[in-house]
A tleap script that builds the chain and sets N, CA, C and O, in Angstrom:
source leaprc.protein.ff14SB
mol = sequence {
  NMET THR THR PRO PRO PRO VAL ASP VAL PRO
  ILE GLY GLY ASP GLY ILE ARG LEU GLY GLN
  PHE MET LYS PHE ALA GLY LEU LEU ASP SER
  GLY GLY ASP VAL LYS GLU ALA ILE ILE ASP
  GLY TYR VAL THR VAL ASN GLY GLU VAL ASP
  ARG ARG ARG GLY ARG GLN LEU GLN ILE GLY
  ASP VAL VAL GLU HIE ASP GLY ARG ARG VAL
  ARG VAL CYS CPRO
}
set mol.1.N position { 173.783 -43.414 -185.025 }
set mol.1.CA position { 173.643 -43.155 -186.421 }
set mol.1.C position { 175.095 -43.835 -187.051 }
set mol.1.O position { 176.205 -43.758 -186.524 }
set mol.2.N position { 174.799 -44.413 -188.134 }
set mol.2.CA position { 176.175 -45.186 -188.501 }
set mol.2.C position { 176.187 -44.328 -189.795 }
set mol.2.O position { 175.270 -43.745 -190.373 }
set mol.3.N position { 177.614 -44.441 -190.090 }
set mol.3.CA position { 178.473 -43.573 -191.160 }
set mol.3.C position { 177.888 -44.647 -192.475 }
set mol.3.O position { 177.872 -45.878 -192.491 }
set mol.4.N position { 177.536 -43.888 -193.291 }
set mol.4.CA position { 177.350 -44.530 -194.773 }
set mol.4.C position { 178.463 -45.153 -195.358 }
set mol.4.O position { 179.549 -44.613 -195.151 }
set mol.5.N position { 178.429 -46.371 -196.180 }
set mol.5.CA position { 179.641 -46.619 -196.729 }
set mol.5.C position { 180.077 -45.812 -197.747 }
set mol.5.O position { 179.226 -45.130 -198.318 }
set mol.6.N position { 181.374 -45.735 -198.143 }
set mol.6.CA position { 182.078 -44.746 -199.041 }
set mol.6.C position { 181.638 -45.280 -200.448 }
set mol.6.O position { 181.394 -46.463 -200.689 }
set mol.7.N position { 181.568 -44.204 -201.377 }
set mol.7.CA position { 181.173 -44.177 -202.923 }
set mol.7.C position { 182.489 -44.865 -203.557 }
set mol.7.O position { 183.619 -44.400 -203.406 }
set mol.8.N position { 182.215 -45.946 -204.230 }
set mol.8.CA position { 183.605 -46.288 -205.072 }
set mol.8.C position { 183.800 -45.271 -206.107 }
set mol.8.O position { 182.826 -44.748 -206.649 }
set mol.9.N position { 184.907 -44.987 -206.387 }
set mol.9.CA position { 185.558 -44.339 -207.496 }
set mol.9.C position { 186.642 -45.049 -208.139 }
set mol.9.O position { 187.719 -45.277 -207.588 }
set mol.10.N position { 186.287 -45.446 -209.502 }
set mol.10.CA position { 187.427 -46.429 -210.208 }
set mol.10.C position { 188.147 -45.210 -210.904 }
set mol.10.O position { 187.679 -44.296 -211.584 }
set mol.11.N position { 189.589 -45.530 -210.466 }
set mol.11.CA position { 190.705 -44.849 -211.205 }
set mol.11.C position { 191.321 -45.139 -212.324 }
set mol.11.O position { 192.095 -44.350 -212.865 }
set mol.12.N position { 190.956 -46.649 -212.921 }
set mol.12.CA position { 191.697 -47.421 -214.117 }
set mol.12.C position { 193.217 -47.607 -213.905 }
set mol.12.O position { 193.910 -47.732 -214.915 }
set mol.13.N position { 193.742 -47.633 -212.807 }
set mol.13.CA position { 194.968 -48.038 -212.237 }
set mol.13.C position { 195.309 -48.527 -211.090 }
set mol.13.O position { 194.461 -49.024 -210.349 }
set mol.14.N position { 196.504 -48.468 -210.790 }
set mol.14.CA position { 196.947 -48.734 -209.482 }
set mol.14.C position { 196.991 -47.872 -208.485 }
set mol.14.O position { 196.687 -48.219 -207.343 }
set mol.15.N position { 197.347 -46.727 -208.763 }
set mol.15.CA position { 197.313 -45.782 -207.725 }
set mol.15.C position { 196.979 -44.323 -208.206 }
set mol.15.O position { 196.677 -44.119 -209.382 }
set mol.16.N position { 197.035 -43.361 -207.324 }
set mol.16.CA position { 196.809 -41.960 -207.703 }
set mol.16.C position { 197.074 -40.886 -206.417 }
set mol.16.O position { 196.931 -41.136 -205.220 }
set mol.17.N position { 197.405 -39.908 -206.896 }
set mol.17.CA position { 197.813 -38.878 -205.684 }
set mol.17.C position { 196.695 -38.390 -205.206 }
set mol.17.O position { 195.689 -38.158 -205.877 }
set mol.18.N position { 196.864 -38.159 -203.659 }
set mol.18.CA position { 195.570 -37.604 -202.956 }
set mol.18.C position { 194.831 -36.501 -203.361 }
set mol.18.O position { 193.606 -36.443 -203.252 }
set mol.19.N position { 195.824 -35.259 -204.018 }
set mol.19.CA position { 195.205 -34.321 -204.639 }
set mol.19.C position { 194.392 -34.450 -205.874 }
set mol.19.O position { 193.391 -33.778 -206.123 }
set mol.20.N position { 194.828 -35.228 -206.509 }
set mol.20.CA position { 194.397 -35.583 -207.911 }
set mol.20.C position { 193.090 -36.261 -207.762 }
set mol.20.O position { 192.109 -35.989 -208.453 }
set mol.21.N position { 193.123 -37.144 -206.842 }
set mol.21.CA position { 191.879 -38.255 -206.640 }
set mol.21.C position { 190.717 -37.027 -206.013 }
set mol.21.O position { 189.558 -36.974 -206.422 }
set mol.22.N position { 191.228 -36.178 -205.062 }
set mol.22.CA position { 190.067 -35.492 -204.692 }
set mol.22.C position { 189.326 -34.649 -205.896 }
set mol.22.O position { 188.104 -34.499 -205.895 }
set mol.23.N position { 189.991 -34.230 -206.699 }
set mol.23.CA position { 189.459 -33.512 -207.636 }
set mol.23.C position { 188.813 -34.555 -208.636 }
set mol.23.O position { 187.675 -34.350 -209.060 }
set mol.24.N position { 189.541 -35.680 -209.017 }
set mol.24.CA position { 188.846 -36.391 -209.931 }
set mol.24.C position { 187.707 -37.104 -209.302 }
set mol.24.O position { 186.849 -37.467 -210.107 }
set mol.25.N position { 187.445 -37.456 -207.779 }
set mol.25.CA position { 186.053 -37.818 -207.427 }
set mol.25.C position { 184.952 -36.816 -206.873 }
set mol.25.O position { 183.929 -37.061 -206.235 }
set mol.26.N position { 185.604 -35.328 -207.420 }
set mol.26.CA position { 184.458 -34.594 -207.355 }
set mol.26.C position { 184.257 -34.086 -205.844 }
set mol.26.O position { 183.193 -33.579 -205.488 }
set mol.27.N position { 185.400 -34.266 -204.939 }
set mol.27.CA position { 185.124 -33.915 -203.515 }
set mol.27.C position { 185.422 -32.061 -203.552 }
set mol.27.O position { 184.843 -31.337 -202.742 }
set mol.28.N position { 186.168 -31.623 -204.363 }
set mol.28.CA position { 186.311 -30.102 -204.669 }
set mol.28.C position { 186.823 -30.028 -206.043 }
set mol.28.O position { 187.522 -30.898 -206.564 }
set mol.29.N position { 186.410 -28.875 -206.633 }
set mol.29.CA position { 186.545 -28.415 -207.908 }
set mol.29.C position { 187.903 -28.169 -208.276 }
set mol.29.O position { 188.434 -28.712 -209.244 }
set mol.30.N position { 188.458 -27.375 -207.535 }
set mol.30.CA position { 189.799 -26.871 -207.802 }
set mol.30.C position { 191.131 -27.226 -207.029 }
set mol.30.O position { 191.098 -27.603 -205.858 }
set mol.31.N position { 192.377 -27.079 -207.788 }
set mol.31.CA position { 193.527 -27.534 -207.167 }
set mol.31.C position { 193.821 -26.635 -205.948 }
set mol.31.O position { 194.349 -27.173 -204.975 }
set mol.32.N position { 193.540 -25.353 -205.904 }
set mol.32.CA position { 193.793 -24.483 -204.953 }
set mol.32.C position { 193.041 -24.923 -203.489 }
set mol.32.O position { 193.549 -24.907 -202.368 }
set mol.33.N position { 191.431 -25.386 -203.938 }
set mol.33.CA position { 190.563 -25.816 -202.726 }
set mol.33.C position { 191.345 -26.949 -202.380 }
set mol.33.O position { 191.832 -26.854 -201.253 }
set mol.34.N position { 191.666 -28.180 -203.108 }
set mol.34.CA position { 192.118 -29.054 -202.398 }
set mol.34.C position { 193.293 -28.703 -201.841 }
set mol.34.O position { 193.282 -29.057 -200.662 }
set mol.35.N position { 194.396 -28.124 -202.162 }
set mol.35.CA position { 195.647 -27.915 -201.458 }
set mol.35.C position { 195.296 -27.228 -200.010 }
set mol.35.O position { 196.014 -27.493 -199.045 }
set mol.36.N position { 194.201 -26.359 -199.881 }
set mol.36.CA position { 193.897 -25.828 -198.593 }
set mol.36.C position { 193.189 -26.624 -197.760 }
set mol.36.O position { 193.351 -26.582 -196.540 }
set mol.37.N position { 192.465 -27.305 -198.265 }
set mol.37.CA position { 191.636 -28.438 -197.507 }
set mol.37.C position { 192.867 -29.369 -197.058 }
set mol.37.O position { 193.188 -29.507 -195.878 }
set mol.38.N position { 193.344 -29.824 -197.844 }
set mol.38.CA position { 194.704 -30.804 -197.192 }
set mol.38.C position { 195.815 -30.402 -196.157 }
set mol.38.O position { 196.393 -31.135 -195.355 }
set mol.39.N position { 195.972 -29.039 -196.379 }
set mol.39.CA position { 196.856 -28.374 -195.621 }
set mol.39.C position { 196.272 -28.109 -194.326 }
set mol.39.O position { 196.823 -28.480 -193.290 }
set mol.40.N position { 195.177 -27.482 -194.348 }
set mol.40.CA position { 194.344 -27.473 -192.898 }
set mol.40.C position { 193.968 -28.523 -192.108 }
set mol.40.O position { 193.388 -28.334 -191.038 }
set mol.41.N position { 194.244 -29.635 -192.533 }
set mol.41.CA position { 193.762 -30.870 -191.818 }
set mol.41.C position { 192.260 -31.392 -192.098 }
set mol.41.O position { 191.797 -32.256 -191.353 }
set mol.42.N position { 191.503 -30.880 -193.153 }
set mol.42.CA position { 190.331 -31.344 -193.211 }
set mol.42.C position { 190.200 -32.450 -194.053 }
set mol.42.O position { 189.144 -32.495 -194.684 }
set mol.43.N position { 191.072 -33.435 -194.241 }
set mol.43.CA position { 190.884 -34.531 -195.279 }
set mol.43.C position { 191.638 -35.463 -194.287 }
set mol.43.O position { 192.625 -35.213 -193.596 }
set mol.44.N position { 190.746 -36.862 -194.426 }
set mol.44.CA position { 191.440 -37.912 -194.007 }
set mol.44.C position { 191.458 -38.976 -194.670 }
set mol.44.O position { 190.560 -39.164 -195.491 }
set mol.45.N position { 192.503 -39.959 -194.480 }
set mol.45.CA position { 192.647 -41.013 -195.538 }
set mol.45.C position { 192.876 -42.337 -194.564 }
set mol.45.O position { 193.866 -42.576 -193.872 }
set mol.46.N position { 191.951 -42.943 -194.680 }
set mol.46.CA position { 191.564 -44.289 -193.950 }
set mol.46.C position { 191.339 -43.910 -192.199 }
set mol.46.O position { 191.687 -44.596 -191.237 }
set mol.47.N position { 190.807 -42.899 -192.207 }
set mol.47.CA position { 190.480 -42.146 -190.810 }
set mol.47.C position { 191.354 -41.550 -190.153 }
set mol.47.O position { 191.247 -41.367 -188.940 }
set mol.48.N position { 192.416 -41.131 -190.902 }
set mol.48.CA position { 193.785 -40.365 -190.026 }
set mol.48.C position { 193.718 -39.112 -190.936 }
set mol.48.O position { 193.346 -39.182 -192.107 }
set mol.49.N position { 194.060 -38.079 -190.392 }
set mol.49.CA position { 194.394 -36.714 -191.054 }
set mol.49.C position { 195.895 -36.806 -191.955 }
set mol.49.O position { 196.937 -37.128 -191.385 }
set mol.50.N position { 195.855 -36.530 -193.194 }
set mol.50.CA position { 196.950 -36.569 -193.748 }
set mol.50.C position { 197.021 -35.264 -194.468 }
set mol.50.O position { 196.147 -34.845 -195.228 }
set mol.51.N position { 198.242 -34.599 -194.138 }
set mol.51.CA position { 198.515 -33.230 -194.719 }
set mol.51.C position { 199.353 -33.238 -195.964 }
set mol.51.O position { 199.699 -32.151 -196.428 }
set mol.52.N position { 199.713 -34.350 -196.547 }
set mol.52.CA position { 200.132 -34.453 -197.953 }
set mol.52.C position { 199.637 -34.655 -199.129 }
set mol.52.O position { 199.550 -35.767 -199.649 }
set mol.53.N position { 199.168 -33.284 -199.788 }
set mol.53.CA position { 198.690 -33.558 -201.359 }
set mol.53.C position { 199.192 -34.742 -202.017 }
set mol.53.O position { 198.469 -35.678 -202.359 }
set mol.54.N position { 200.562 -34.681 -202.206 }
set mol.54.CA position { 201.268 -35.819 -203.144 }
set mol.54.C position { 201.019 -37.291 -202.546 }
set mol.54.O position { 201.289 -38.224 -203.302 }
set mol.55.N position { 200.595 -37.552 -201.428 }
set mol.55.CA position { 200.321 -39.145 -200.979 }
set mol.55.C position { 199.927 -39.857 -202.138 }
set mol.55.O position { 199.150 -39.419 -202.987 }
set mol.56.N position { 200.409 -40.824 -202.154 }
set mol.56.CA position { 199.938 -42.090 -203.194 }
set mol.56.C position { 198.994 -42.678 -202.525 }
set mol.56.O position { 199.252 -43.190 -201.436 }
set mol.57.N position { 197.765 -42.707 -203.046 }
set mol.57.CA position { 196.797 -43.506 -202.579 }
set mol.57.C position { 196.767 -44.859 -203.498 }
set mol.57.O position { 197.131 -44.951 -204.671 }
set mol.58.N position { 196.243 -45.870 -202.664 }
set mol.58.CA position { 196.369 -47.357 -203.094 }
set mol.58.C position { 194.887 -47.787 -203.421 }
set mol.58.O position { 193.955 -47.122 -202.969 }
set mol.59.N position { 194.670 -48.895 -204.205 }
set mol.59.CA position { 193.309 -49.567 -204.255 }
set mol.59.C position { 192.674 -49.800 -202.833 }
set mol.59.O position { 193.406 -50.404 -202.049 }
set mol.60.N position { 191.683 -49.498 -202.462 }
set mol.60.CA position { 190.828 -49.579 -201.207 }
set mol.60.C position { 191.028 -48.573 -200.261 }
set mol.60.O position { 190.364 -48.693 -199.231 }
set mol.61.N position { 191.870 -47.487 -200.358 }
set mol.61.CA position { 191.884 -46.368 -199.429 }
set mol.61.C position { 190.899 -45.536 -199.600 }
set mol.61.O position { 190.603 -45.205 -200.748 }
set mol.62.N position { 190.172 -45.016 -198.461 }
set mol.62.CA position { 189.184 -44.240 -198.201 }
set mol.62.C position { 189.350 -42.729 -197.738 }
set mol.62.O position { 189.642 -42.391 -196.591 }
set mol.63.N position { 189.135 -41.930 -198.737 }
set mol.63.CA position { 189.131 -40.600 -198.587 }
set mol.63.C position { 188.174 -39.948 -198.096 }
set mol.63.O position { 187.060 -40.126 -198.588 }
set mol.64.N position { 188.337 -39.036 -197.016 }
set mol.64.CA position { 187.008 -38.428 -196.435 }
set mol.64.C position { 187.433 -36.785 -196.394 }
set mol.64.O position { 188.512 -36.311 -196.038 }
set mol.65.N position { 186.141 -36.028 -196.909 }
set mol.65.CA position { 186.352 -34.402 -196.639 }
set mol.65.C position { 184.843 -34.164 -196.750 }
set mol.65.O position { 184.090 -34.732 -197.541 }
set mol.66.N position { 184.506 -33.220 -195.820 }
set mol.66.CA position { 183.254 -32.620 -195.509 }
set mol.66.C position { 182.099 -33.649 -195.489 }
set mol.66.O position { 181.093 -33.502 -196.184 }
set mol.67.N position { 182.271 -34.575 -194.755 }
set mol.67.CA position { 181.357 -35.687 -194.452 }
set mol.67.C position { 180.941 -36.554 -195.767 }
set mol.67.O position { 179.933 -37.259 -195.812 }
set mol.68.N position { 181.973 -36.374 -196.944 }
set mol.68.CA position { 181.643 -37.445 -197.989 }
set mol.68.C position { 183.106 -38.076 -198.136 }
set mol.68.O position { 184.228 -37.568 -198.142 }
set mol.69.N position { 182.570 -39.592 -198.272 }
set mol.69.CA position { 183.500 -40.722 -198.295 }
set mol.69.C position { 183.596 -41.327 -199.724 }
set mol.69.O position { 182.583 -41.641 -200.348 }
set mol.70.N position { 184.805 -41.473 -200.199 }
set mol.70.CA position { 185.161 -42.185 -201.476 }
set mol.70.C position { 186.190 -42.993 -201.341 }
set mol.70.O position { 187.185 -42.697 -200.679 }
set mol.71.N position { 186.035 -44.070 -201.952 }
set mol.71.CA position { 187.209 -45.334 -202.083 }
set mol.71.C position { 187.635 -45.465 -203.302 }
set mol.71.O position { 186.880 -45.490 -204.273 }
set mol.72.N position { 189.133 -45.579 -203.370 }
set mol.72.CA position { 189.869 -45.698 -204.525 }
set mol.72.C position { 189.623 -47.302 -204.973 }
set mol.72.O position { 190.081 -48.257 -204.346 }
set mol.73.N position { 188.854 -47.390 -206.115 }
set mol.73.CA position { 188.897 -48.526 -206.794 }
set mol.73.C position { 189.719 -48.701 -208.077 }
set mol.73.O position { 190.219 -47.709 -208.607 }
set mol.74.N position { 189.908 -50.158 -208.692 }
set mol.74.CA position { 190.566 -50.192 -209.692 }
set mol.74.C position { 189.838 -50.046 -211.023 }
set mol.74.O position { 190.470 -50.074 -212.079 }
savepdb mol mol.pdb
quit
């Protein structure tokens, strides 16, 4: 089974922080849930676990949580 392509989520700029992007993309609803998921290692950025909620994402980065993949787009 192949992994489906990520859903493109336009941010209207050059970059956004990981925690903000997860809420904006609808991966999680609350900041508390986002913080917990990131700290617990349930979030990957470009295929690698990243535990930094404040990580600055760039255009083209792919974030995955709970089987859902989204890509940062301009």
